[in-house]
C-alpha positions in Angstrom: -1.3 99.7 87.2 -4.4 101.1 85.8 -4.1 104.8 86.0 -7.2 105.3 87.7 -9.4 102.6 89.4 -13.3 102.9 89.6 -14.1 105.2 92.9 -16.2 103.5 95.4 -16.0 102.2 99.3 -12.0 101.9 99.4 -11.1 105.4 97.5 -9.8 104.4 94.7 -9.3 107.7 92.4 -12.9 107.5 89.3 -12.3 105.7 86.3 -13.5 108.6 83.5 -12.5 106.9 80.1 -14.1 104.4 79.0 -10.1 102.8 78.1 -7.7 103.2 81.2 -4.3 104.5 80.5 -1.8 102.2 81.4 1.5 103.3 82.9 3.1 99.4 83.7 1.6 96.3 84.0 -0.2 95.2 86.5 0.5 91.9 88.8 -1.6 89.5 89.0 -1.7 86.5 90.5 -4.8 84.0 89.1 -6.8 81.5 91.6 -8.5 79.0 89.5 -10.4 75.4 89.5 -9.6 75.2 86.2 -10.6 71.8 84.6 -14.6 70.8 85.5 -16.2 74.3 84.0 -14.7 75.1 80.5 -14.5 79.4 81.5 -11.6 79.2 83.4 -9.6 78.2 80.3 -11.0 81.5 79.0 -10.2 83.3 81.7 -6.5 82.9 81.3 -6.5 83.2 77.5 -7.6 86.8 78.2 -5.2 87.3 81.2 -2.2 85.7 78.8 -3.2 88.0 76.2 -3.4 91.4 77.8 -0.4 93.4 78.1 -1.9 95.2 80.9 -1.2 92.0 83.0 1.6 90.5 83.9 0.7 87.2 85.4 3.2 86.8 88.5 1.8 83.0 88.7 -0.7 80.7 88.4 -2.4 78.5 92.2 -4.9 75.9 91.3 -8.4 75.4 94.0 -10.1 72.9 95.0 -10.8 68.7 94.4 -7.4 67.1 92.7 -5.1 70.7 92.7 -2.3 68.8 91.4 -4.0 67.2 88.3 -5.5 71.3 87.9 -2.0 72.1 88.0 -0.3 69.7 85.3 -3.4 71.4 83.4 -2.0 74.7 83.6 1.5 73.2 82.9 0.4 71.8 79.4 -1.4 75.0 78.4 1.3 77.5 79.7 3.7 75.1 77.3 1.7 74.5 74.4 1.1 78.4 74.3 5.1 79.4 75.1 4.8 80.5 78.3 6.4 77.9 80.8 8.1 80.7 82.3 5.0 81.6 84.5 5.3 79.7 87.9 2.3 77.0 88.9 1.4 76.0 92.1 -0.8 73.8 93.5 -3.2 74.6 96.3 -5.1 72.7 99.0 -7.0 70.0 98.0 -10.3 69.2 99.1 -12.9 66.2 98.9 -14.6 67.1 95.5 -17.9 65.5 94.0 -18.2 67.5 91.2 -17.0 66.2 87.3 -13.3 66.9 86.8 -14.5 67.4 82.8 -10.7 68.3 81.4 -9.0 65.8 83.4 -8.4 63.8 80.2 -6.3 67.2 79.4 -4.2 67.3 82.1 -2.5 63.6 81.9 -1.0 64.2 79.1 1.5 66.3 81.2 4.3 64.9 82.5 3.6 65.0 86.5 5.4 66.5 88.9 5.3 68.3 92.4 4.4 71.5 92.4 5.0 74.0 94.9 2.7 75.1 97.7 -0.3 77.6 96.6 -0.4 79.1 100.2 3.3 79.6 100.5 3.5 81.2 96.9 1.2 83.6 97.3 2.3 85.1 100.5 5.4 84.9 99.1 5.0 87.1 96.3 2.9 89.2 98.4 6.0 90.0 101.0 7.9 90.8 98.2 5.7 92.8 96.6 3.8 94.4 98.8 0.7 97.4 97.9 1.2 96.0 94.5 -0.6 92.3 93.9 -3.8 91.9 92.6 -5.2 88.7 93.2 -7.6 87.0 90.8 -10.0 84.6 92.2 -12.1 82.6 90.0 -13.0 79.1 92.2 -13.7 78.8 96.1 -11.9 80.3 97.9 -9.7 77.4 100.0 -6.3 78.8 99.4 -7.4 82.2 100.0 -8.8 81.1 103.8 -5.5 79.4 104.4 -3.6 82.6 103.5 -5.5 84.4 106.0 -5.5 82.0 108.7 -1.8 81.2 108.1 -0.6 85.4 107.9 -3.8 88.4 108.3 -1.1 90.6 108.3 0.9 89.9 105.2 -2.6 88.9 103.1 -4.3 92.5 104.5 -1.0 93.9 101.7 -2.4 92.8 98.7 -3.2 95.5 96.6 -7.0 94.1 96.1 -8.8 90.9 95.4 -11.3 90.7 91.9 -13.7 87.7 92.9 -16.2 86.1 90.7 -18.8 84.6 93.5 -21.9 85.6 94.8 -25.2 85.6 93.4 -26.8 88.9 95.1 -30.0 89.7 93.5 -29.9 87.2 90.4 -29.2 83.2 91.0 -28.8 81.1 88.0 -30.5 81.3 85.2 -33.3 79.1 84.3 -34.1 78.1 81.1 -34.2 79.7 77.8 -32.0 82.7 80.0 -34.8 83.0 82.5 -34.1 84.7 85.5 -34.3 82.9 89.1 -33.7 84.5 92.7 -30.8 84.6 94.3 -29.2 81.5 95.8 -26.1 79.8 96.3 -23.4 80.6 93.5 -20.7 77.5 93.3 -17.2 79.1 94.7 -19.2 80.1 97.2 -21.5 77.3 98.6 -17.8 75.5 98.2 -16.2 77.3 101.1 -18.4 80.2 102.7 -15.7 80.4 105.5 -13.3 81.3 102.9 -15.9 83.9 101.7 -16.5 85.0 105.0 -12.9 85.2 106.0 -11.8 87.3 102.3 -14.8 89.8 103.3 -13.4 90.6 106.5 -9.5 90.9 105.4 -9.5 94.4 105.0 -8.6 93.7 101.6 -10.3 96.1 99.2 -12.5 93.5 97.5 -14.2 93.3 94.2 -17.3 90.8 93.0 -18.3 90.1 90.1 -21.5 87.8 91.1 -23.8 85.4 88.9 -25.7 89.1 88.7 -23.4 90.6 86.1 -21.3 87.3 84.8 -23.6 84.5 83.0 -23.1 86.2 79.3 -23.0 82.9 77.0 -20.6 82.9 74.3 -22.7 81.7 71.5 -21.6 79.0 68.1 -20.7 82.1 65.8 -18.4 83.3 68.2 -17.3 80.0 69.9 -16.3 79.1 66.2 -14.9 82.0 65.5 -12.4 80.6 68.3 -11.8 77.0 67.7 -11.4 78.1 63.8 -8.6 80.3 64.4 -6.1 78.2 64.7 -3.0 79.6 67.0 -1.5 77.5 69.8 -3.9 79.5 72.6 -7.6 78.7 70.2 -6.1 75.3 70.0 -5.8 74.5 73.5 -9.2 76.7 74.4 -10.8 74.2 71.4 -9.1 70.9 72.8 -10.7 71.6 76.4 -13.5 73.0 75.2 -14.7 69.4 73.5 -13.5 67.5 76.7 -16.0 70.2 78.4 -18.5 69.5 76.0 -18.6 65.5 75.8 -21.8 64.4 73.9 -23.4 67.6 73.5 -23.1 68.9 70.4 -21.9 72.7 70.5 -23.0 73.6 73.7 -22.8 77.3 74.3 -20.0 78.2 77.6 -21.2 81.0 79.7 -18.3 83.2 80.4 -18.3 83.6 84.3 -14.8 84.2 84.8 -13.7 85.9 82.4 -15.9 88.8 83.6 -13.5 88.9 86.8 -10.5 89.0 84.5 -11.8 91.9 82.5 -12.4 93.9 85.3 -9.0 94.2 86.1 -8.2 95.4 82.7 -11.4 97.1 81.5 -13.3 98.2 84.6 -15.6 100.5 82.9 -17.3 97.3 81.0 -17.9 96.4 84.7 -18.9 98.7 87.1 -19.4 98.6 90.4 -21.2 99.5 93.1 -20.5 99.8 96.6 -22.1 97.4 99.4 -22.0 95.6 101.9 -22.0 91.5 101.8 -23.0 89.3 104.2 -21.9 85.2 103.5 -23.7 82.7 105.1 -23.2 79.3 106.3 -25.5 78.3 103.1 -23.4 80.0 101.1 -25.7 82.5 100.2 -24.7 86.1 99.6 -27.1 89.1 100.6 -26.8 92.4 100.7 -26.8 94.3 104.4 -26.7 97.2 106.0 -23.7 98.8 107.4 -20.2 100.1 105.6 -19.1 98.4 102.4 -16.7 95.9 102.7 -16.5 95.5 98.7 -17.3 97.1 95.2 -20.0 94.9 93.6 -20.5 94.6 89.8 -24.7 94.4 89.1 -24.3 94.5 85.5 -21.7 94.6 83.5 -21.2 95.2 79.1 -22.2 92.1 77.4 -21.8 93.5 74.2 -18.8 95.6 75.4 -17.1 92.2 77.3 -17.4 89.6 74.0 -16.0 92.4 71.6 -13.5 92.7 74.2 -12.6 89.4 75.0 -13.1 88.2 71.2 -10.4 90.5 70.0 -7.7 89.4 72.6 -8.1 85.8 72.1 -8.5 86.0 68.0 -5.4 89.1 67.9 
């Protein structure tokens, strides 16, 4: 685990140095809606390339979770990590476009385990040890809390990409917009409400700190790298891009993965957050229920991400 986490609402020791010391790999589960936007694929790449983390398993979120699990199966097979368990989450209606479905369908179909069962079993087996990195809607989280809140509370912490505190989605040319519903929270506001009330330490990476573009020179460095990992990112990127000519991805989700490894790049502030039924995330008075990164080190993050993917 990290030798020092940020001081905050939950009484963690202070992270003093720029680069954390590592005693043993942190145990993590990645909960993802991989297959729609492309940033989930980059977040998974970062987790796989980070020796500070031991990936206990991957659970899929939202929509056709079995097809998302097939996508993860193919990705892991291609990079030689097929030993990592993959579980399919609670299926939900979804009207958004599964851009990378063709990649997933080239993997043989199989029945995956239940994500909520998997999550709760891992927490029971390793109480106080597992970091859950959530980079999709919180449907599985809501189901796990509803089924067994006592076990869920034994998570070490949850690191979440979600919410919009003071900044909404960037407008044309990167223009700032007022805060508004962010996708992961909008798709399941009740899941976010349950998480914030769960008693588990929650670290939130909202739109305020995660709208970091991967610009063309950096993207081309990955595409031309020709490793097993970069090849999967390239295939998935082109399916996501469709007919668009080299669109720049926004790397929302890798910021959450980065916090688990390099919290100095994502400094957090204790806050009390409230989520309403429309998916708005607001700071309110009262005792903090989360630690929130309102501004990340964009240059440091990109250097870190590229360094790991291209090593």
